[in-house]
FIMAR-724506 format. One line per 4 residues: number of its first residue (from 0); their letters; for each residue x negated, y, z of C-alpha. Coordinates in Angstrom, 1 decimal, always signed. Layout:
<rs>
NUM = a = X,Y,Z  ...
</rs>
This chain:
<rs>
0 = xxxx = -15.8,-32.8,-16.0  -16.7,-30.1,-13.5  -15.1,-27.4,-15.7  -12.0,-29.6,-16.1
4 = xxxx = -11.7,-30.1,-12.3  -12.3,-26.3,-11.7  -9.5,-25.4,-14.2  -7.1,-27.9,-12.7
8 = xxxx = -7.8,-26.5,-9.2  -7.4,-22.9,-10.3  -4.1,-23.8,-12.1  -2.8,-25.5,-8.9
12 = xxxx = -3.8,-22.5,-6.7  -2.4,-20.0,-9.2  +0.9,-21.9,-9.4  +1.1,-22.0,-5.5
16 = xxxx = +0.6,-18.2,-5.4  +3.1,-17.6,-8.1  +5.8,-20.0,-6.8  +7.3,-17.5,-4.3
20 = xxxx = +7.7,-14.9,-7.0  +9.2,-17.4,-9.4  +11.7,-18.4,-6.7  +12.4,-14.7,-6.0
24 = xxxx = +13.2,-13.9,-9.6  +15.2,-17.0,-10.5  +17.0,-16.9,-7.1  +18.1,-13.3,-7.8
28 = xxxx = +19.7,-14.5,-11.0  +21.8,-17.1,-9.3  +25.2,-16.6,-7.7  +24.5,-18.5,-4.5
32 = xxxx = +25.2,-17.3,-1.0  +23.3,-19.7,+1.2  +20.1,-21.7,+0.8  +20.9,-25.4,+0.2
36 = xxxx = +19.1,-28.7,+1.0  +18.3,-29.2,-2.7  +14.7,-27.9,-3.1  +15.5,-26.7,-6.6
40 = xxxx = +18.8,-25.0,-5.6  +17.3,-21.6,-6.6  +17.2,-22.5,-10.3  +20.2,-20.8,-11.9
44 = xxxx = +22.6,-22.8,-14.1  +24.2,-19.7,-15.5  +22.0,-16.7,-14.9  +23.8,-13.5,-13.8
48 = xxxx = +23.0,-9.9,-12.9  +25.7,-9.9,-10.3  +23.3,-9.6,-7.4  +21.5,-6.7,-9.0
52 = xxxx = +24.7,-4.8,-9.7  +25.8,-5.3,-6.1  +22.7,-3.9,-4.5  +22.2,-1.0,-7.0
56 = xxxx = +25.8,+0.1,-6.5  +25.3,+0.1,-2.7  +24.6,+3.7,-1.7  +22.7,+2.5,+1.4
60 = xxxx = +20.3,+0.5,-0.6  +19.5,+3.5,-2.8  +19.0,+5.5,+0.4  +16.5,+2.9,+1.6
64 = xxxx = +14.6,+3.1,-1.7  +14.4,+6.9,-1.3  +13.2,+6.6,+2.3  +10.4,+4.2,+1.1
68 = xxxx = +9.5,+6.7,-1.6  +9.2,+9.5,+0.9  +7.1,+7.6,+3.5  +4.9,+6.2,+0.7
72 = xxxx = +4.2,+8.9,-1.8  +3.2,+11.6,+0.7  +0.5,+9.4,+2.5  -0.8,+8.2,-0.9
76 = xxxx = -1.6,+11.7,-2.1  -2.8,+12.9,+1.3  -5.1,+9.9,+1.7  -6.5,+10.2,-1.8
80 = xxxx = -7.4,+13.9,-1.0  -8.7,+13.6,+2.5  -10.5,+10.3,+2.0  -12.3,+11.9,-1.0
84 = xxxx = -13.3,+14.9,+1.1  -14.4,+13.0,+4.2  -16.1,+10.3,+2.1  -18.1,+13.1,+0.3
88 = xxxx = -19.1,+14.7,+3.6  -20.3,+11.5,+5.1  -22.1,+10.4,+2.0  -23.8,+13.6,+0.9
92 = xxxx = -23.9,+16.1,+3.7  -26.4,+16.0,+6.5  -25.3,+17.0,+10.0  -26.0,+16.0,+13.6
96 = xxxx = -24.2,+12.8,+14.6  -23.1,+11.9,+11.1  -23.8,+8.2,+11.4  -22.5,+8.0,+14.9
100 = xxxx = -19.2,+9.7,+14.1  -18.8,+7.5,+11.0  -19.3,+4.2,+12.8  -17.0,+5.3,+15.6
104 = xxxx = -14.4,+5.7,+12.9  -15.3,+2.2,+11.6  -14.9,+0.9,+15.2  -11.3,+2.2,+15.3
108 = xxxx = -10.5,-0.4,+12.6  -11.2,-3.2,+15.0  -8.4,-2.1,+17.3  -5.1,-3.9,+16.4
112 = xxxx = -2.3,-1.5,+15.7  +0.0,-3.7,+17.9  -2.2,-2.6,+20.9  -1.5,+1.1,+20.2
116 = xxxx = +2.2,+0.9,+19.3  +3.5,+1.5,+22.8  +1.4,+4.6,+23.4  +2.3,+5.9,+20.0
120 = xxxx = +6.0,+5.3,+20.6  +5.9,+7.2,+23.8  +4.0,+10.1,+22.2  +6.3,+10.2,+19.1
124 = xxxx = +9.3,+10.1,+21.4  +8.0,+13.1,+23.3  +7.6,+14.9,+19.9  +11.1,+14.0,+18.9
128 = xxxx = +9.9,+11.9,+15.9  +11.8,+8.7,+16.5  +14.2,+8.1,+13.6  +12.4,+10.7,+11.5
132 = xxxx = +9.9,+10.5,+8.6  +7.2,+12.1,+10.7  +6.5,+9.0,+12.8  +5.6,+7.1,+9.6
136 = xxxx = +3.9,+9.8,+7.6  +1.7,+11.7,+10.0  -0.4,+8.6,+11.2  -1.0,+7.7,+7.5
140 = xxxx = -2.2,+11.2,+6.4  -5.7,+9.7,+6.0  -7.1,+6.2,+6.2  -10.4,+5.1,+7.7
144 = xxxx = -10.9,+2.3,+5.2  -10.4,+4.7,+2.4  -13.1,+7.0,+3.8  -15.4,+3.9,+3.9
148 = xxxx = -14.8,+3.0,+0.3  -15.3,+6.6,-1.0  -18.5,+6.9,+1.1  -19.9,+3.7,-0.2
152 = xxxx = -19.1,+4.7,-3.8  -20.6,+8.2,-3.6  -23.8,+6.9,-2.1  -24.5,+5.4,-5.5
156 = xxxx = -24.2,+8.7,-7.3  -27.6,+10.4,-7.7  -28.2,+13.6,-5.6  -29.8,+15.2,-8.7
160 = xxxx = -26.4,+16.0,-10.1  -25.5,+18.1,-7.1  -28.9,+19.7,-7.0  -28.6,+20.7,-10.7
164 = xxxx = -25.2,+22.2,-10.0  -26.5,+24.2,-7.1  -29.4,+25.5,-9.2  -26.8,+26.7,-11.8
168 = xxxx = -25.0,+28.7,-9.0  -22.2,+26.3,-8.1  -20.9,+26.3,-4.5  -19.8,+23.3,-2.4
172 = xxxx = -16.2,+23.5,-3.6  -17.2,+23.7,-7.3  -19.6,+20.8,-6.9  -16.9,+18.7,-5.2
176 = xxxx = -14.0,+19.5,-7.6  -16.0,+19.7,-10.9  -18.6,+16.9,-10.4  -17.9,+14.6,-7.5
180 = xxxx = -14.1,+14.3,-7.9  -14.1,+13.4,-11.6  -16.8,+10.8,-11.0  -14.8,+9.3,-8.1
184 = xxxx = -11.7,+8.6,-10.0  -12.1,+4.7,-9.8  -12.5,+4.6,-6.0  -9.8,+7.3,-5.4
188 = xxxx = -7.4,+5.2,-7.5  -8.4,+2.2,-5.4  -7.6,+4.2,-2.2  -4.3,+5.2,-3.6
192 = xxxx = -3.4,+1.7,-4.6  -4.2,+0.3,-1.2  -2.2,+3.1,+0.5  +0.8,+2.6,-1.7
196 = xxxx = +1.0,-1.2,-1.2  +0.4,-0.9,+2.5  +3.0,+1.8,+3.2  +5.6,+0.5,+0.7
200 = xxxx = +5.5,-3.0,+2.2  +5.2,-2.0,+5.9  +7.8,-3.6,+8.1  +6.2,-3.4,+11.5
204 = xxxx = +6.1,+0.3,+12.1  +9.6,+1.1,+10.7  +11.0,-1.7,+12.9  +9.6,+0.1,+16.0
208 = xxxx = +10.3,+3.7,+15.2  +13.6,+3.6,+13.3  +17.0,+2.5,+14.7  +19.4,+4.4,+12.4
212 = xxxx = +20.3,+2.4,+9.3  +20.2,+5.5,+7.0  +16.5,+6.0,+7.9  +15.5,+2.5,+7.1
216 = xxxx = +12.9,+1.9,+4.3  +13.7,-0.9,+1.8  +11.6,-3.5,+3.8  +13.6,-2.9,+7.0
220 = xxxx = +16.8,-2.6,+5.0  +16.4,-6.0,+3.3  +15.7,-7.5,+6.7  +18.9,-6.1,+8.0
224 = xxxx = +20.8,-7.4,+5.0  +19.5,-10.9,+5.7  +20.6,-10.5,+9.3  +24.1,-9.3,+8.5
228 = xxxx = +25.1,-11.1,+5.3  +22.6,-14.0,+4.9  +23.3,-13.9,+1.2  +20.3,-15.6,-0.5
232 = xxxx = +21.0,-14.2,-4.0  +21.4,-10.6,-2.8  +18.3,-10.9,-0.7  +16.2,-12.1,-3.6
236 = xxxx = +17.6,-9.4,-5.9  +16.7,-6.7,-3.3  +13.2,-8.2,-2.9  +12.7,-8.2,-6.7
240 = xxxx = +13.7,-4.5,-6.9  +11.4,-3.7,-4.0  +8.5,-5.6,-5.6  +8.7,-3.7,-8.9
244 = xxxx = +6.9,-0.5,-7.8  +3.9,-2.3,-6.2  +3.6,-4.5,-9.3  +3.6,-1.5,-11.7
248 = xxxx = +1.2,+0.5,-9.5  -1.3,-2.4,-9.5  -0.7,-3.0,-13.2  -1.4,+0.6,-14.3
252 = xxxx = -4.4,+1.1,-11.9  -5.9,-2.4,-12.2  -8.9,-1.2,-14.2  -9.7,+1.6,-11.7
256 = xxxx = -9.0,-0.7,-8.8  -11.4,-3.4,-9.9  -14.1,-0.9,-10.8  -13.7,+1.0,-7.5
260 = xxxx = -14.0,-2.2,-5.4  -17.0,-3.4,-7.5  -18.9,-0.1,-7.3  -18.1,+0.4,-3.6
264 = xxx = -19.4,-3.2,-2.8  -22.6,-2.8,-4.7  -24.0,-0.3,-2.2
</rs>
């Protein structure tokens, strides 16, 4: 009976989590302009791809997709590299103030980004970065949480591997790229997955730093469509297209993601 109750509860919770995605997909296939009082209005009577054809033929929407790609892909690869390097340094290298510096970094996580948004806006304005990619890319070059995950993961790797490599004549770069980096693939993939999802779905920072429509990422672009047209079907189609990259990234890297989180948490 306990198992039956557990399965029923899990099914209900799973259905609740999936319901918004179901509404998004089915709503995108219905030719409806406004949300209606009927709670099941989003179920299509005659499914159509009209909404998808509309947004994919819109040059501005394709520009928004490109903007999202630019401000997402660059931070993903930079965070994977820099978090791997910094995580290796904090996990395996001994230097004065190592623990203090690391926990100062961790303390920065506790500061809400909303608290820093005005100083950052003033600074970026002085740099001439408003309405440019730089305001969204440079602050995301590396991520503190990614450094933490890599450090925790690498602390579980025996130091004997490095010592053996040094005895064979390897230098620090060779040890990092030929031993540490291949062993760190799961946690680095985890960092990349977190970075991709965070940057692709970010609405807050583009809303502050970008005012020109041609510079909008897809999240801000969809919000502007909702404000201008209020077309439910088009909005759901745009959301579905925007959701596909994050779904594919998580699908392809799910094994590494799960393993990286598990191994980082064991320490």
